[in-house]
N, C-alpha and C positions, 0 to 999 in steps of 0.2 A: 850621309843622310839624309835623301832628299827631304827638302821643307814640308812641313803639314799645310797644309792647305783649308780652312775652317769649312767646314759644312753648310753652311749659311752662304758663304762666297760661292762655292761653286753651284747652288743653287740656282744664286743671283745670275751667274755667269750662263750658267744652263738657260736661265729663262728668258736674258736678253737675246739669247742668241737663236732660241726658237722663235722670239717676238722679228727679228730679221731676216727669218726665213719666211714665216707666215706675209711677212708684209713685201718681199718678194716676190712671191708665188700671187700674193693679191694683183700688184702691179702689172704684171705680166698677164695675170688673167682680164682685167680693167683693159687694156690696151687690146689683146686681141677680142674683147665683145664688145666694149664702148669707146674703145680707143681714148679713154680720159676727155672729150671733149663733150657731150650732152648724152645724154641717155638714149637717144634715139637716133644716133651718131655711128654705130656699128651695124653689128648682125643683126637686131632688132630694128636699127634704120633702112636696111636693106630689106627686108621683108616687107615692111608697111609700102617701101618705095616699089618694091615689084607688084603688091597689090593693085595700088593706086595707077601704076603704068596699062593695067589690065583692067583697070576698070575705066580710064579715061580713056584709052583705047575702044572700050564699049561704046562709051557715050558718045564719040567724036563718030561712030556709024550709026546711032539710033536719032531718031527724031525727037524733040522737046520732051513732046507727050509718053516719050517710055523712061524718060530718067527716073521717075521716083519707083518704077518697079524695079528697075534693075539698080539703084541703090539700095533698095530693100533687100534685094535679094543677097548682094554681094554682102552686106551688115548681117544679115544671118547665118550666113555661110560660117561668119567669125564670131558671131555672137556680138557683134557692138552696131552702130547705128552710124551713117553714113550721110554727111550735108554737101550740100555744093552753095557756098554763099558766094554771091556777087558784090558787086560797090554798093556804099550806101546800108551794109548789112540787107539786101536785098536778099530771101533766101529763092535759089534759083530751082532746088531740089531736093527732093528726101522728105522725111518726116518733119512737119512743123516743130520747129523746137527755139526757145528764147536760149542766146546765147548770155554767159555769164559775161560780166566786166573785164576779167583777165582775158577771156575771149575774144572778146571786140576790139582789146585792144591789138590786137596781132592781128586782125585781116587784113590786108594791103589797102591803100586807100590810092589813089590816082598815081601815075607814076608807077616806078619800079617796085614790086611788091615787096613786103616787108622791110621799106626801107623807112624808118621811123624819123622824127627830127632829134638831133643831135649826132645821127651815125652818119658816117662820111660816105662822100660820095665813090662810088668804084671807078677805080682809074681810066678805064675805056670801057665802051659797048662796041660788042663787033657788029659790024654790018647788019649783019640778021636778023639782029633784034637783042632783048635784054640779056644778059649772062643768064640770068635761073631758066630761062627755056629754051628748047630745042626747036629745030623749024617748025613750023607748022603740021607739018605732016606727020610728025610724032606725038605730037602732042605731049613730050612728057617735060616734064620741069626739074631737067637734072641739072644737078651744082648750086639748086634752091636751098636756103635752109630752112630745114623742117624746124618745127615749132612745136615742143610737148610743155602741156598745160596741166597741171594738177589744180581741180578747184575743190573748195569744200563746201558748197552750199550752189548748185549737188553735189556731194562727193562722186568726181567724175573725174577722168581723162580724157585730154582733148590733143591732138596730135594735128596740127594745120600745116596745111604746105599750097602751093601752087597750084593750078591746074590752066593750062590752056586749050580752050574747044575752038580751034580757028575755024571750024566746019559750021560752027554755027553763027548767022549772018547776022542775030541780032544781038549776039555778046562779041564781037569780033574786037577784037582793041581792048577789051574791057578787063581789067586784071578778074579772075576768080580764084577762089580759094575750097580746098576740097578738105571738109575736117569729118574724122573719125573719132568717135564718141567710144568709150567703153565704163561700165560699172566699175572694173577690176583692171587693174595694172598690167597682167598677163594677155586679157582680151584671146583667150585661146591659144595663147602662144603669136600673138601677133604683136602686140607692142612689144611684151617681155616675155621671155623664155625662161623658166624657172630649173629647164633640165640642166642650162653649163651651170647653174650658179649651184644645184645640187650637186654636179660631179667633182663642182669645184671646192665645193663645203667636204663632199667625202674625200678628195683628197687630200683637203689642208687636216682634215682631221687624223687621216692614214699616217701624213706625215707625221704629227703631232704625237701620235703613240708609238711610231717607231724611234720618232727623233728621243722621249723621254722614256720607252720602255727599258733600255740597259740600263742608264742612270738611276731610274726608281728600282729597276728589278736588281742592282748592285745594292740599294740599300736594304730591301726588305729582304733580301737574302744574309745580308749582315746580319741585321736584326734577329731575324729566325731564328742562325746560329747560337748566337748570345743569348737569344730565350730559351733554346734549349739545355744550353750549358750550366745557365742559372735554376732550372729546374732541375738536372742531373746534382746541382750544389744543394738545392734543397731535401734530395732526397737520399742525400749523406755520400753522392759518390761523385768524389774530386776529381778524377781523370777526364779532366775536360779539355777543349781547344777550343777553345773563341778564338774567332778570327782577328789578327792585329796586324795585318799587312797593310791595311789601308791608311794612308797620310792624311786621315780627316778625325774628327771627336769620335768616330766609330771604330775607326782603328784603336784609338786611346782607350775606349772602355773597352775593347774586348782585352787588350794588355792589361788591361785592371782586373778584369774577372779572371784571368789567367793565374795571373799573382796570387789575386786571392783566394783560388783556389789552391794552389801549389801550400798556399799558409795553414790555411783551414786542415787542407791534409793531414799538415803535419801538426796542430794543434791536436785533433782529433785522434792520430794515431798516437802521438804520446800519452792524451789520456787513457786509452785503451790499455797502453802498454804498462801504465802507470794503476789502472787497476786488477790489470792483470798479478805485477809484482807484488801489491798489497795485499791480493786474493792469498799468492803463494803463502806468501809471509806468512800470512796470518792462519792458515792452516795447521802449522805447526803447535802453537799456543792454546789452540781455542781444541785441538785433539789432548795436550797435557791437560785443559781443565777439565775437559769429558773425565779421565782418567783419576784426577783426583776427587771430581765428584763421586765417582763409584768408591770411591774408597770412603770418604765423607758419609755418606749412606750407609756403609757397613758398619761403622763407629757411631754414628747420631745415636740418640734417643728419640722416640716417636713423638714428643715436643717439635723436635727441631724438623722431622720427616717434613711438612708443608713448608718449608723456608727453602730446604733443598730441592723440593720439586718446582717451586716457583724459578730457583735458580737454572735447573736442567733446561726447563722449559726456554728461559733465554738464552741460553748458550744452543740450543736447539736451534732456535732464530738465527743466532748469528751463525750457526754451522751451514745455514741452508742458505742466506745470504750470499754467504763467501764461496759456497758452490755456484750458484747462480751469477756470481761476479765472473768467476772463474769459467763458466760455459758461456757466459756473454764477451769473454774477453780470447774466447779459441775461437767463437763462432764471426769474429770481428777480424780473424786474418785475409779474409777475401778470397774471390776464386784461383788467385794467381799461388796463392800458399795450400788450395784444397787437392785432394786428388780426385779428380770427377770420373765415374762411372756409368755405366748403366747399370740400376736399380728398377726394380717391378715396385710399381705402384701397390697395387693389393697387397704385399709383404710389409711395406712401409704401415700401411693403415692400419693392418690387424695387429701387426705388433702394438702399435699405439693406443689403440681401442683396449686390447688386453691389458694392458699395461693401466691403465688411468679410468677402466671403466668403473662406477659402483653397483652395487646391489638395485639399488631404488631407480637406476639411470640407465635404461636399453640404450645401445647405439647403434643406430640402424646403416650398414655399408651397402653400397649400392654404384657398384663400376664394372667394367668387364675385365677379365682376368690376364688380360695381354697388353696392358700400359705397361711402357717403361718410360724413364725419365733419366736425364743425364745429371747427378748431381754426386752429394758424399752420403750415404745409407747412415751415420751416425749423425750428421746434421738434422736429417728430413725426417729421419724418427725424433730428434726432440725437437724440432719445430711441432710435428703434428701432436707429440704427444701433450704438448704447454697450450696447444688449441684445444683439445679435448679436454683436456685439464679446467682449462679457462673456462668453458662452456658445460661442463659437470659443475662446476661450482657455484655459477653465477647463473643459470637457468636449468639443474639438473631437476627441479622437481616441475617443471613446465612441460615436460614431454619429451621424446626420445631426441637424442643429438643425432642430426643425419650426418653421414659422410659420403661426399659423392666424388666421382672423377670422370673427365672424357675427353676424349683429344678435339684439338682446334685447330687445326693448321698443322703446323709443326711444333706444337704446342701442346700439354697435359695441363686442364685445370682441376686442380682438388679443393673440394670446397667443403667446410665445415659449418654448419647453422644449427643452431637452437630455436627453442620457441618462447626464450628468456623477456623481460622487458627491454634489451635493445640497450642503446646505445643515443643521450647525444647527439644532435647532429654537429653540434658546435663540436665535439670533444672527438669525431671520427678520425678527423686527419693528425692527432696527437695521441693515438691509442699505442704505436708503438713508438713513441716517444721513450728512453730508458728513465726509471723511475716514475713515470708517469702513471696518474690512477685516479680513475675520472670522479670517485668520491674520494675527498681527501683525509675524509671524517672518518672513514673504515680503519677499522686496525688492521694489523697486520695477519692476526688470525684468519679474516674473510677476502683483504683484501692484496694480501701479498705485498712485495716490495716494488710491485712496476716493475720488473723485469721481462716477465715471462713473455709478453708479446713482443719486446724488443729482442729477446734471443728470437725468436720465431722469425723476425725480419731479416737480420743479421744472420742466419743459419741459411735461409731462401736465397738473399744475393751472394750469399758465398759460392751456392751453388748457379752461379746466372739467372735465377729467376726474379720474381715480383713477387709482392703480397699486397693485398688491399682488402677491404672492408666495408659491409652498408647494412642500414637498417631492414629489415625484412618488415612485410606488410601481413596481417596486422601488428605483428610482435616478432622480438626475436634479432638475433644479429649473425651475417654472413660472414666468413672470413675464408677468400680465394686464393689458393696461391697457385701462381703459374709458372712451368717450370719446362726447357727444352726436351720433347720430346727425343727417345735415342731407341735403338734398333736393338732388340735381345741379343745375349752373347753369343747365340746359335747362329744366327743368322750371320753376324759379325764371322765368327770363326768359318763358313761357309763360303764367304767370297773369297 
């Protein structure tokens, strides 16, 4: 047998594998977008550099008096501000602005731009000029380190990189800095493009969902199956099959549920068999007692007659209890031991109503005549008779008893409703339990022995149906029997 793996260990392993997957995706994405060097060293930096190349080219071909307008137009197209700063923090072009200390520290002094104390000198300089500049003809600062600065006072984002304008005689040979300033990190997609991040985030989310979905789905499916199994057990149906093939705690739980259902089925079957055997054995003694009472009544004097009447009433109660126990035991055999056949609903209802109707309690029957169900006619007739008798006994003075039936999909729903006081909500789920009575202080003459609705439940379930009850508004109780619909026998024979 394969070893069992604890569910906690499986979840932790799956979680760390998911973390490794996400870390790998993030690593490769960062390498593609930012190359893990700096925020502006990837595609975002290329976009800024392209903008700067175009701008520097335009500045190179324009007189200095037009630089401010050109910088403003370029900045407005991206939603940023552009500045041109010379040595000594002298602003050469753009809207006048006070530079924060963090930015001033990054401005180039004399000598190679951006080379601050403490940094090593470049190993060699090409004859054409510093390593950060192209030829004067292009004016581009290819290869120079772009510096990205975020300041909090004011809250802005700054990009500083060198600019060479050899065509301006007054500034020739002097280091210049082109500064782009934005109120937001994205700067209209120039500094930082959110779209790749959103796409990557969506991809990571989709990968995580695809990664976890089979694992979580397996757990929830097993839990759902075990929930359905326990609900069937709670309803008295013990032929369940909870999943037990899993090699974790859920598999152990499923196996335990199956063992519990098998043992409960044995206990309940033994209890019902015992009730049936005892009831059957009691029939003969009770019959002999009734015969003896008849003989005593013929020989007793009038003074002894009241005592014999009380005794006869008690024996009658015993006989009724035994008969109900026999009915309950017979109805508990289940669907496998009952011969099911098409039964006309109207015949069942009219027979039960005629048998249990009282002169002071009218019974209203509303249903089409072509409704057929699959079941045992005797069991269903007993179930409906018990429901009608129960309604007449407890709510017969409050109004007519209503019996209706209608087809819903592949099932037929038969309802028996009254206008009585109803049942407390807390007791609704217990009404079909054997020997349960809502009012425990009620005597047997009014409350019975508590087997009537239990017999209804076993009879209906033996026919493959279900039974439920609810309180009506403003008052009354409604019991609904749901049975599988059937085709009339003449239609079956015609096929």
